[in-house]
N, C-alpha and C positions, 0 to 999 in steps of 0.2 A: 642582285639575284635575277631581276627582270631582264637585264641586259644579257646575262648568261643564258637564260631560257631562249631569248630571241636568237642568240648566236647558234644554239643547238637545234633550233626548230627546222631550218632548211636542210641541214645534213640528215636529220631524222626522217623528214619527209622524203628525201632522196633515196635513203636506204629502203624505206617502205615501198616506194615506187619501183625500186629495183627488184624487190621481192615479188611484187605483183607482175612485173614484166617477165621475171624468171618463171612464174607460174604459167604464164601464157606460152612461154618457150617449151616447157616440159609437156604442156597440154597438147601441143602440136606433135610431140614425140609419143603421144598416147599414154601419158602418165597423169594421174590425178594431181592437180596443183595443191589441193588441201593436204593430201597424203605426203606430197613432197615437202611442204612447209613443216609439217609435224616431224618428219624424219630428219629434216635439216636441223631443227632446234633440238631434237632428241639426241642426235649424234654429236651435237656441240655441247649441250648442257644437261642432258637427260639423267646422267648418273655420275658417280665419282670417276669411273673409268673414262667417260667422255670429257669430264672436266680436266683430267690429267693430260689427255691429248691436246685439249684446247690450250691450256696454260703452257704446255711445252712448246707449242707452235707460236704462242704469243710473244715469247721472250725475244727471238730474233726480229719479229715485226716491230716491236717497240724501238729497238736499237737502229734498225734500218730506216724507220720513220723519222728518227732524230737526224739522220743524215740528210733528209729533205727539209725538216722543220727548222733546224738551227740556221743553215744558210739562207732559208727563205726569210727569216727575220732580218737578215742583212741585205735583202733585196735580190737574191739569186735563186734561180730555179735549177736545183741539182737533182738529176735523176739517175746518177751513176752509182747508187748504193750497192748494186749487185757486184760491181767490180771491187769496191772496197771490202765487201764481205768475203769474197773468195780469196783476195790477197791477205786479209787478216787471218783466215783459216790456214792459208799456205804458210804464212810467217809463223803461226803457232806450231804447225807440224814440222817446220824446218828448223826451228830454234834448237831442238835437241841434237840436230846434225852439227850445229856450229859450236855448241858449248855444253858441257855437262850441267844438268839441272838437279837440284835437290828434289827428291820425290816426296814433297810435302806442299803445304799451302804456298810457301814462298816460290817454289817452282811454278805452281799454277798461276800465281800473280805475274810472274815473268812472261809466261805464255800469253796472257791477256794483254800485257804491255806491248809485247811484240806485235800482236794483232792490231792494237790501237795505233801504233806508230806506222805500220804499213798502210792501214786504211786512211789515217789522217793525212799522210804525205800524198797519197794518191788523189784524194779529193781536193786538198790544198793546191795541187798542181792545176786542177781545173779552175780554181779561183784565181790563181796566178795568171793563167792564160786570159781570163776575162779582164783582170785589172790592168795588166801590163802589155797585153797584145791585142786586146779588143775582140777576142774570140768568144762567141756566144757560149755561155757556160752550160746551157741545156744540151747543145749538140756535142760539145767537147766531153762532158761528163759521160754521156751515153756512149760515145765512141771509145772513150777510155775504158769503159766497162767491158766492151768487147775485146779490147787489147788485154785487159787483166784476165779475162776468162781464157783467152788463147795462151797467155803466159802460164797460167795455172795448169792447163792441160799439158803443155810442153814439159814442165818440170815434174809433174806428178807421173806422167807416162814415160819420162826419160831419166834425168839425173837423180831425182829423189825417189824413184820407184823402188818399192820393196820387191825383191826377186820372188818372194813367196806369193805375191798377189798376181795370179795368172790371168784369170778371166776378167777381173775388175782391178785395173791398175790403181795403186794407192801407195802412200808413203808408209814408213814403218809406224806401227802403233805406238802411242804414248805409253810411258810407264804407268803402272797402276796408281801410283801415288800422285800423278800429275792430273788425273781426271777430276772433273767436277761432278760430284755426286748428287743424289736426290735429296729433297727436303723431307726430313722425317721418314726416310725409307720409301717415299713415294717415287713415281716416275717423273715428277716435276722437279727439274734440276735447279740449282742455285742461279742459273742464268736468268730466271724470271726475276729474282731479287735484284740482280745487277741491272736488268732493264728498267724496273720500277724506280730504283734509286737514280739511275741516269736521267729518267724523265723528270722526276721531282727536282733533282739538282739543276737540270737545265732550265726548268721553269723558274726556280728561285733565282738563278743567276741572271736570267733575262729581265726579271721583274724588279729585283731588289738590289742589284749591284750597279756601280757606275759604268763598268765595262759593258754589262748587258744592256743598260740603257743606251750607251753609245752605239752598240750594234743595232738596236731598234731605230735610233735616229738615222743612221746611215741607210737602213732599209726603207724607212718611211719617207724621208726627205733628204736625198743626197745633197741638194743645194744648201740646206740649212746646216748639214754636217760640215760642208766645206767652209761656210761662213764662220762657224764657231771654232774652226781649227781642228776638227777631229781627223785623225789619221785613218781615212776610210780604207786605204789599201790594206793596212795591217789588220784592221777590224774584220774586213771581209775574209782575209786569209785565215784569221783565227777562227771565224765562224765555220768556214769550210773544213779547217783542220779538225775542229771539235766534232762536227757532224760525221766526217769520214772516220774519225777514231771510234765513234759509237758503232758504225757499221763494221769496222775492223774487229771490234770486240765481239760483235755478233758472230762473225766467222770463227773467232777463237773459241767461243763458247760452244758452237756447234761441233767443232772438232773435239774439244776436251770433254764435252758432256754427252754427245750423241754418237758420233762416228768413231771416235778414238784415233782417227787418222784423216788425212786429206784425200778425198776421192771425188769422183764425179757427182756423187749424191749431194755434195755441198752446194752445187749449182741448182738450187731448188726454187728460185724465183722470189726469195724473201726480199731481195733488194727492190724488185719491181712492185711487189705488194706493199712495201713500205711507202711507196709514193702515194698510193691510194689511201693508206691509213693517215698519212700526214695531211693530205688535202681534206679528208673528212673531218679531221681534228682542227682544221684551219690553222695548221702549223703551230698549235699550242702544245708544248711538250707534255703538260699535265693531262690534257684531253686525249693525248695519244694512247694512254694506258687503257681506258675502256674500249676505245675503237680497235686497238690491237687485239684485245681479248675477244671482241665480237668477230673479227675476221679470222682470228686463229680458230675460233669455233667453226666457222664456215669451212675452213680448210680441213679441219678434223672430221667433218661430217661427209666429206666427199666419198670416202670408202664405203660408208654406210648407205649412201644413195646408190652406189654401184651394186652392193650386195642385195639390198631390198627391192630396188626398183629397176635395176638393169641399166641405169644411166651411167655414162662414162664418168670415171673418177675426176676428170678435168672439167666436168660440167660446172663446178663451182667457180671456175675461171670465167665462165660466161656471166655468172652473177656478179663477180667482181668487176668485170668490164662494164656491165650495165650501171653498176653503182658509180663507177668513175665518170662515165659520160654524164649521168644525171647530177653528180656533184658539180662538175664543171658548168653545167647548165644552170644550176641553182645559184652559182656565184654571180651569173649575169642577172638573175632575178633580184639578187640582193641589192643591186645598184639602182633599182627602179624606185622612184618616190611614189609609193602607192597612194598616199594621201593627196598629193597633187593631181594624180591621174583621176582619182574619184571626184575631186573638185572640178576638174576640167570637163568631166563627162556629165556632171549634175546639171539638170535643166536650170537655166538662168531665170531669175525672177522678172516679172513683167516690168518694163521700164515705165516710169511716170510720164504722163502726157506732157508735151511741151507747154511752156507757160503761155505761149501765144494761143494755143488751142483752148486753154482754160479761160483766157480773157475773152475769147470769142463766144464761149458759152455763157 
């Protein structure tokens, strides 16, 4: 319990510091920091309507954060979740073009599977480039995200475009029976449950299974993994594939539960926000859940800040950027041995007089 509190202390302080800096930022814009903080949390968690918006935004954040967290446990820094998300959404919207689907839960599952396969293969390709061609996975996954977005726009605005979508190019809408509905008649769709289950299952897999332990060994000490005969390449590809599959499911859920088709609104930055969520959670899949809810709330409060205080809707992105920088800085502070530093700075006790001086006296 004490260890968990220590692990959560620095991220919590970093988020608090980001809120303070955001207060200074809006103060320069002529807005009261205290009023900003109140509206920020009111827009995120003030009433049931705010909670619905928050939880709806949290679902894709959980899944895209896993796209960073799972490969990170294998020692890779993957930041291309946005590409896996848009391809997952594209695969979900395009599957009815390729084959007839039953308009029931079985068809919905097939849509999510299509999204998972598309996202998983895309991120696994970044892992393959790292393991077999020595290409840095951070750079390759980011560049692959831009390629995925370009491919998405080409297909949505070209071969897969619905002729009825004039001003806003989009694919044909999914059949009513294929959509993902709300939980208990609310605006919170079942994608939230999918995200929570994925986080819990990933955490249990990494902690309590042999394959999950092997992934952590590969990420923690590659030399040890090599000495004990672990197949590092396969484990890395599996971790990347699972992470990409989660981001692909996020795209499929956004199409099936929110947009009903693939369009430019799917490129909403959830993949990039998932990077921040994963780093704050220290790549712990279970800790991703509360962090995603917190940042989903910040995203939901952006429109309220605009209406009440006249701040741009994108001002919450400034808050997220500040939080990301401070989280990275806090990781450096974590490596400092504070006890040793205090001991070195403490005044040293007076040394005893030499024996010769004592004899002379």
